[in-house]
C-alpha positions in Angstrom: 128.9 41.0 -80.9 126.8 40.5 -84.0 126.2 43.3 -86.4 123.0 43.1 -88.4 121.0 45.4 -90.7 119.7 47.4 -87.7 123.1 47.7 -85.9 125.1 45.8 -83.3 123.3 43.2 -81.2 124.3 41.5 -78.0 124.5 37.7 -77.8 121.1 37.4 -76.0 119.2 39.5 -78.6 120.9 37.7 -81.5 120.0 34.2 -80.0 116.4 35.3 -79.4 115.5 37.1 -82.6 118.1 36.6 -85.3 119.6 33.1 -85.2 118.4 31.0 -88.2 115.9 28.3 -87.7 115.5 25.1 -89.8 114.4 21.5 -89.5 117.0 19.4 -87.6 118.3 16.5 -89.7 118.4 14.2 -86.6 115.3 15.0 -84.4 113.2 16.4 -87.3 112.1 19.4 -85.3 112.2 23.0 -86.5 114.7 24.6 -84.0 117.6 27.1 -83.9 120.5 25.8 -86.1 123.5 25.0 -84.1 125.7 23.5 -86.8 125.3 24.0 -90.5 125.4 20.8 -92.6 128.4 20.2 -94.8 129.4 17.6 -97.4 125.9 16.2 -97.4 125.4 16.2 -93.6 122.1 17.7 -92.3 121.7 20.8 -90.1 121.7 20.0 -86.4 120.0 21.8 -83.5 121.8 22.4 -80.1 120.3 19.3 -78.6 121.6 17.1 -81.4 124.9 18.8 -82.0 127.7 16.8 -80.3 129.8 20.0 -79.8 127.1 21.6 -77.6 126.0 18.5 -75.7 128.5 18.8 -72.9 128.5 15.9 -70.5 129.7 15.3 -67.0 128.8 13.1 -64.0 125.5 14.2 -62.5 125.7 15.1 -58.8 122.3 13.5 -58.3 122.1 10.2 -60.3 125.8 9.7 -60.8 125.5 9.1 -64.5 127.6 10.7 -67.2 125.0 12.8 -69.0 124.4 16.2 -70.6 123.1 19.0 -68.4 124.2 22.2 -66.7 125.7 23.5 -63.6 123.2 24.8 -60.9 123.6 27.9 -58.8 126.1 26.1 -56.5 128.3 25.0 -59.4 127.2 21.3 -59.2 126.6 19.5 -62.5 123.0 18.2 -62.8 121.6 16.3 -65.8 118.5 17.4 -67.6 116.4 14.6 -66.3 117.3 15.2 -62.6 116.7 19.0 -63.1 113.1 18.3 -64.2 112.2 15.8 -61.5 110.0 17.6 -58.9 111.2 17.2 -55.3 110.2 18.7 -52.0 111.8 22.1 -51.5 113.6 22.2 -48.2 112.3 25.8 -47.6 108.7 25.9 -48.8 107.9 22.2 -48.8 106.3 22.3 -52.2 107.1 19.6 -54.8 108.9 21.6 -57.5 111.9 21.2 -59.9 115.2 21.7 -58.0 117.0 24.9 -58.9 120.0 24.5 -56.5 121.3 22.1 -53.8 122.2 24.3 -50.8 123.5 23.2 -47.4 119.9 23.4 -46.1 118.8 21.0 -48.9 117.3 21.3 -52.4 115.4 24.5 -53.1 113.1 25.6 -55.9 113.8 28.6 -58.1 111.3 30.8 -56.2 112.9 30.1 -52.8 116.4 30.5 -54.2 115.5 34.0 -55.4 113.9 34.9 -52.1 116.9 33.8 -50.1 119.3 35.9 -52.2 117.0 39.0 -52.3 116.3 39.1 -48.6 119.6 38.7 -46.6 119.3 38.3 -42.9 121.6 38.1 -39.9 123.3 34.8 -39.5 122.5 32.9 -36.3 126.2 32.1 -35.8 128.3 35.0 -37.0 125.5 37.6 -36.7 126.5 39.3 -39.9 124.0 40.3 -42.7 124.4 37.6 -45.3 122.5 35.3 -47.6 121.3 32.4 -45.3 121.6 29.1 -47.2 122.1 26.7 -44.3 120.5 25.8 -40.9 121.4 24.2 -37.6 119.7 23.9 -34.2 120.4 27.6 -33.5 118.7 28.9 -36.7 119.6 29.9 -40.3 123.2 30.1 -41.3 125.2 31.8 -44.0 127.4 29.8 -46.4 130.8 30.0 -44.5 129.1 29.1 -41.2 127.3 26.2 -42.8 130.6 24.8 -44.2 130.1 26.1 -47.8 132.2 28.4 -49.9 129.1 30.0 -51.4 128.8 33.5 -50.0 127.1 35.7 -52.7 128.2 39.4 -52.5 128.3 42.3 -54.9 131.9 42.8 -56.0 131.4 46.6 -56.0 129.4 47.4 -52.9 130.1 44.1 -51.0 126.4 43.9 -50.1 125.1 40.3 -49.8 122.4 39.3 -52.3 121.7 38.1 -55.8 124.0 39.0 -58.6 122.5 40.8 -61.6 125.5 40.6 -63.9 129.2 40.2 -63.7 129.0 39.5 -59.9 127.3 42.9 -59.3 124.0 43.5 -57.7 121.1 45.2 -59.5 121.6 48.5 -57.6 125.2 48.9 -58.7 124.3 47.9 -62.2 121.6 50.5 -62.2 124.2 53.2 -61.1 126.4 52.3 -64.1 123.6 52.3 -66.6 122.1 55.6 -65.4 125.5 57.3 -65.5 126.0 56.1 -69.1 122.4 57.2 -70.0 122.8 60.7 -68.7 126.4 61.3 -69.9 126.7 64.7 -71.7 128.4 65.4 -75.1 131.9 65.3 -73.5 131.2 62.0 -71.6 130.7 63.7 -68.2 127.3 63.8 -66.4 124.9 66.4 -67.7 124.5 68.9 -64.7 121.0 69.9 -65.7 119.8 66.3 -65.5 121.4 65.6 -62.0 117.9 65.6 -60.3 116.7 63.1 -62.9 119.7 60.9 -62.0 118.8 61.0 -58.3 115.2 60.1 -59.1 116.1 57.2 -61.3 118.5 55.8 -58.7 115.9 56.1 -55.9 113.7 53.5 -57.6 112.4 50.9 -55.2 112.9 48.1 -57.7 116.2 48.4 -59.4 115.6 45.3 -61.6 112.5 46.9 -63.1 114.3 50.2 -63.5 117.0 48.5 -65.5 114.4 46.9 -67.7 112.9 50.3 -68.3 116.2 51.8 -69.3 116.8 49.0 -71.8 113.4 48.9 -73.5 111.6 52.3 -73.0 111.4 54.8 -75.8 111.3 57.5 -73.1 114.7 56.4 -71.9 116.1 56.8 -75.4 114.6 60.3 -75.6 116.3 61.0 -72.2 119.6 59.8 -73.6 119.2 62.2 -76.6 118.5 65.1 -74.2 121.6 64.4 -72.2 123.7 64.5 -75.4 122.4 68.0 -76.3 124.4 71.1 -75.3 121.3 73.4 -75.1 119.2 73.7 -72.0 116.1 71.4 -71.9 112.9 73.4 -72.0 109.2 72.8 -72.5 109.4 74.5 -75.9 112.0 72.0 -77.1 109.8 69.1 -75.9 106.9 70.6 -77.8 108.9 70.2 -81.0 109.2 66.4 -80.5 106.5 64.0 -81.6 103.6 64.2 -79.1 103.4 60.5 -78.1 103.4 58.4 -74.9 107.2 58.5 -74.7 107.4 62.3 -74.8 104.5 62.5 -72.3 106.2 60.2 -69.8 109.6 62.0 -70.2 108.1 65.4 -69.7 106.3 64.2 -66.5 109.6 62.7 -65.3 111.5 66.0 -65.8 108.7 67.9 -64.0 108.6 65.5 -61.1 112.4 65.7 -60.8 112.3 69.5 -60.8 114.2 70.0 -64.0 111.2 71.7 -65.7 108.5 73.8 -64.0 105.0 72.4 -63.7 102.4 73.6 -66.1 98.9 72.7 -67.2 99.6 70.0 -69.7 95.9 69.7 -70.7 96.1 73.3 -72.1 99.7 73.7 -73.1 99.7 70.6 -75.3 97.0 72.1 -77.5 99.3 74.6 -79.2 101.8 72.0 -80.6 98.9 69.7 -81.5 97.2 72.6 -83.3 100.2 73.3 -85.5 100.5 69.6 -86.4 96.8 69.5 -87.2 96.8 72.7 -89.3 99.9 71.5 -91.3 97.6 69.0 -93.0 94.6 71.5 -93.2 96.0 74.8 -94.5 92.8 76.0 -96.1 91.0 77.1 -93.0 94.1 77.9 -90.8 93.4 81.6 -90.9 90.1 81.1 -89.2 90.8 78.2 -86.9 94.1 79.5 -85.5 92.7 82.8 -84.0 89.6 80.9 -82.9 91.7 78.5 -80.8 94.2 81.0 -79.4 91.8 83.9 -78.6 88.6 82.1 -77.8 89.1 78.4 -76.8 92.4 78.6 -75.0 91.6 82.0 -73.5 88.4 80.9 -71.9 90.0 77.6 -70.8 92.8 79.4 -69.0 90.3 81.6 -67.2 88.4 78.6 -66.1 91.7 76.9 -64.9 92.6 79.9 -62.9 89.3 79.7 -61.0 89.3 76.0 -60.3 91.3 72.8 -60.9 91.2 71.9 -64.5 89.8 68.5 -65.0 91.4 65.6 -66.7 90.7 65.0 -70.3 89.7 68.6 -70.7 92.2 68.8 -73.6 90.1 66.1 -75.4 87.1 68.4 -75.4 89.1 71.3 -76.7 90.4 69.3 -79.5 86.9 68.2 -80.3 85.8 71.8 -80.7 88.7 72.4 -83.2 87.9 69.3 -85.2 84.2 70.1 -85.4 85.0 73.7 -86.5 87.3 72.3 -89.3 84.6 69.8 -90.4 82.0 72.6 -90.4 84.1 74.8 -92.6 84.8 71.9 -95.0 81.1 71.2 -95.1 80.4 74.8 -96.0 82.9 74.5 -98.9 81.0 71.7 -100.3 77.8 73.9 -100.2 79.8 76.8 -101.7 78.7 79.0 -98.8 80.6 81.7 -96.9 80.3 82.5 -93.2 78.5 85.7 -94.0 75.8 83.7 -95.9 75.0 81.4 -93.0 71.4 81.3 -91.8 69.5 79.4 -89.2 68.2 76.8 -91.7 71.8 75.9 -92.7 72.7 75.5 -89.0 69.7 73.3 -88.4 70.6 71.2 -91.4 74.2 70.8 -90.0 72.8 69.7 -86.6 70.4 67.2 -88.2 72.9 65.6 -90.5 75.8 65.6 -88.0 76.8 63.4 -85.2 76.3 64.0 -81.4 79.4 66.3 -81.5 77.9 68.5 -84.1 76.6 70.8 -81.3 80.2 71.7 -80.4 80.0 74.2 -83.3 78.4 76.5 -80.8 81.8 77.8 -79.6 83.0 78.6 -83.2 79.8 80.4 -84.1 80.0 82.5 -80.9 83.5 83.5 -81.8 82.5 84.2 -85.4 79.6 86.4 -84.2 81.8 88.4 -81.9 84.1 89.2 -84.8 81.0 90.0 -87.1 81.8 87.2 -89.4 78.2 85.8 -89.1 74.9 87.0 -87.9 73.2 85.8 -84.7 72.6 82.0 -84.9 71.2 79.6 -82.4 72.5 76.1 -81.5 70.0 74.6 -79.0 71.3 72.6 -76.1 70.4 68.9 -76.1 67.5 67.9 -74.0 68.3 66.4 -70.7 68.1 62.6 -70.7 67.1 60.3 -67.8 69.9 58.1 -66.6 69.4 54.8 -68.5 72.2 52.7 -66.9 71.3 52.0 -63.3 72.8 49.3 -61.0 70.2 47.3 -59.1 70.2 48.0 -55.4 70.9 44.4 -54.4 73.9 44.3 -56.7 75.1 47.6 -55.4 75.2 46.3 -51.8 76.8 43.1 -52.9 79.6 44.9 -54.6 80.0 47.2 -51.6 80.3 44.3 -49.3 82.9 42.8 -51.5 84.8 46.1 -51.5 85.0 46.0 -47.7 85.6 42.3 -47.1 87.3 40.7 -50.1 91.0 41.3 -49.8 91.9 39.6 -53.1 91.4 42.6 -55.5 93.9 45.6 -55.2 93.3 48.0 -52.3 93.0 51.0 -54.6 90.3 49.3 -56.7 88.2 48.4 -53.6 88.6 51.9 -52.1 87.6 53.7 -55.3 84.6 51.3 -55.7 83.4 52.0 -52.2 83.5 55.8 -52.8 81.5 55.4 -55.9 78.9 52.9 -54.5 78.5 54.8 -51.2 78.6 58.5 -52.2 78.3 58.5 -56.0 81.6 60.5 -56.3 82.7 61.0 -59.9 85.9 59.1 -61.0 87.6 62.4 -61.9 87.3 63.6 -58.3 88.3 60.3 -56.8 91.5 60.1 -58.9 92.6 63.6 -57.8 92.4 62.8 -54.0 95.6 63.2 -52.0 96.6 62.4 -48.5 95.8 66.0 -47.5 92.1 65.3 -48.2 92.0 63.0 -45.2 91.4 64.5 -41.7 92.0 62.2 -38.7 90.5 63.2 -35.3 91.3 62.2 -31.8 88.0 60.4 -31.4 89.0 58.0 -34.2 86.7 59.7 -36.7 88.0 60.4 -40.2 86.7 62.9 -42.7 87.3 63.1 -46.4 87.4 66.7 -47.8 85.2 66.8 -50.9 85.2 70.3 -52.4 84.3 72.7 -49.6 82.7 70.0 -47.4 83.8 67.2 -45.1 82.5 63.7 -45.5 82.4 61.4 -42.5 83.8 58.0 -43.5 82.8 54.6 -42.1 85.7 53.0 -40.2 86.5 50.3 -42.9 86.6 52.9 -45.7 88.7 55.2 -43.5 91.2 52.4 -42.8 91.5 51.6 -46.6 92.1 55.2 -47.5 94.6 55.7 -44.7 96.6 52.6 -45.9 96.7 54.1 -49.4 98.0 57.3 -48.0 100.8 55.5 -46.1 101.7 53.3 -49.1 103.2 56.3 -50.9 104.2 55.9 -54.5 102.1 52.8 -55.1 102.3 51.6 -58.7 104.9 54.3 -59.6 108.5 53.0 -59.6 109.7 56.4 -58.2 109.3 57.5 -54.6 107.3 60.7 -53.8 109.5 63.7 -53.4 109.3 65.7 -50.2 106.7 68.5 -50.6 105.1 66.9 -53.6 101.4 65.8 -53.6 100.9 62.4 -52.2 98.2 60.9 -54.4 95.9 58.3 -52.9 95.7 56.7 -56.3 99.1 57.2 -58.0 99.7 56.1 -61.6 102.7 55.0 -63.6 103.4 58.5 -64.9 105.7 60.3 -62.4 103.9 62.9 -60.3 100.5 62.1 -61.7 97.5 60.1 -60.4 96.1 57.0 -62.1 94.4 57.9 -65.4 90.7 57.7 -65.8 91.1 55.1 -68.5 93.2 53.0 -66.2 90.7 53.4 -63.4 87.9 52.2 -65.6 89.8 49.1 -66.6 90.6 48.2 -63.0 87.0 48.7 -61.9 85.7 46.7 -64.8 87.9 43.8 -63.9 86.5 44.1 -60.4 83.0 43.8 -61.9 82.0 47.5 -61.3 81.0 49.8 -64.1 81.3 53.5 -63.1 78.2 55.2 -64.5 75.6 52.6 -63.4 77.1 52.3 -60.0 77.3 56.1 -59.5 73.7 56.6 -60.7 72.5 53.9 -58.3 74.3 55.6 -55.4 73.0 59.1 -56.2 69.4 57.9 -56.6 69.6 56.1 -53.3 71.0 59.1 -51.5 68.5 61.4 -53.1 65.7 59.2 -51.9 66.9 59.6 -48.3 68.2 63.2 -48.1 66.9 66.6 -49.1 68.6 68.0 -52.2 70.3 70.8 -50.2 71.9 68.2 -47.9 72.8 65.9 -50.8 74.6 68.8 -52.6 76.6 69.7 -49.5 77.3 66.0 -48.7 78.9 64.9 -52.0 79.8 68.3 -53.5 77.1 68.5 -56.2 75.6 71.6 -57.6 72.3 72.5 -56.0 70.5 72.2 -59.4 72.0 68.8 -60.0 71.0 67.6 -56.6 67.5 68.9 -57.1 67.2 66.9 -60.4 68.3 63.7 -58.6 65.7 64.4 -56.0 63.0 64.7 -58.7 64.2 61.4 -60.2 63.9 59.8 -56.8 60.3 61.1 -56.6 60.6 62.3 -53.0 58.8 65.4 -51.6 60.7 67.2 -48.8 58.2 70.0 -48.2 57.3 68.4 -44.8 61.0 68.5 -43.9 61.2 72.2 -44.8 58.1 72.9 -42.7 59.3 71.0 -39.7 62.8 72.5 -39.8 61.9 75.7 -37.8 60.2 73.6 -35.1 63.2 71.3 -34.9 65.5 74.4 -34.6 63.3 75.9 -31.8 63.2 72.6 -29.9 67.0 72.3 -30.0 67.4 75.8 -28.5 
């Protein structure tokens, strides 16, 4: 153990980051110093230091040379280790990692053999199969070898993670150490978190997260506390990505109750924001609590609150503060405001200057100002529009090209076919799919059911069966099964992450959605379009106007069609 300025370091971290580097006096390369020069002798690197250049008879070339022992314990020199040879398992010409009874194997095949034990063709036990005969693959003892990798704790066959233990047993020890309470015993409140961490599908990745994540360090600090963990306590911590991930983990495990984070995170953010802006706190604080948050909670009670809604609420607060600071430079009070001053603010400000509408409405309701008007911005025509040929080319790629990720192709198809917004796509769950006996599949969009083409229905069904997807934690029973899960426990993929994945695919959301809506509006009446993809009727009517289609003939013919069907 090496103790540095930042605390104790293990051997690996010391060798990687803290060992001194200098120019070797023998090979003249700048490398890690293995032996300090004394009595006029130069510094030497590990390759030139005789003490570290262990030699033995190479099992391949028979020469006495420096090297290392491979996975089977055989000595192999550096030259033979670098020589590409045909792997006895995959057949590719690659550097030999180990010589097994079945022959030389590369590093990739060596890992696959140890990570996927199978039943031996001779003893029929579940073991790592490193040999082969006429009857099939064999384990080490049946192939005449003493190599039989097993975990010394659970006795399961497989690759060792450390100290002859598998990654799953190592994960158990590290999680128990992470969640130990003040007296060294497991914290009972965090027992559901322990079960969730141990249920990770990839224990190696989970161990890496425990070692490197700031959220894991916060979780360790929570376990050491004697008080009960609450949302209020987490609100006192710095509001960063580690705190966000930890809160989501605690909610997903059932330790904390679920809440609307987009709204509830506004209050601790506001206190941090006003700590640096005390001059206008007496006006901004009641404006946020009794106007902004009150209206937002009412809206959230009526419908699902959309992602990034907190971003818009923070924008209202920042604009209100900037407006009050601007009035201070003009030496004006709220009671002295007139329409000319408001027009001047809107003319000189940015595109967000119109967000002052909410603050002025609150000030007018409390008789701090007189009636002032903030006009709404004129509606603009969609400028970004994907060409129809490019739209169909991307759609064909979504259905037929299996190289990109499945979730990217499925989301791209929903945008290109129906013009669904990304916020609605990311909130889809497995319950939004309806499978019928006649092999038809409907997607529930709002209050309507959208008939899916067979290929798209198959893609969404596979996403529903995949479960946790990118998340390292399995979906708890009774929890929502997102079609597009993200890395944050219990949450779908973020809108920013979706945009990045779609951009890599070659699809930009807004032009693709505009092209899909204009194409649908050119083929369907506005009322049908609104019901089909869940648009407001006024929005659907505007898209029909942009498509320059007149559906009066359809309306006139509808009574005759209805009479004919009867």
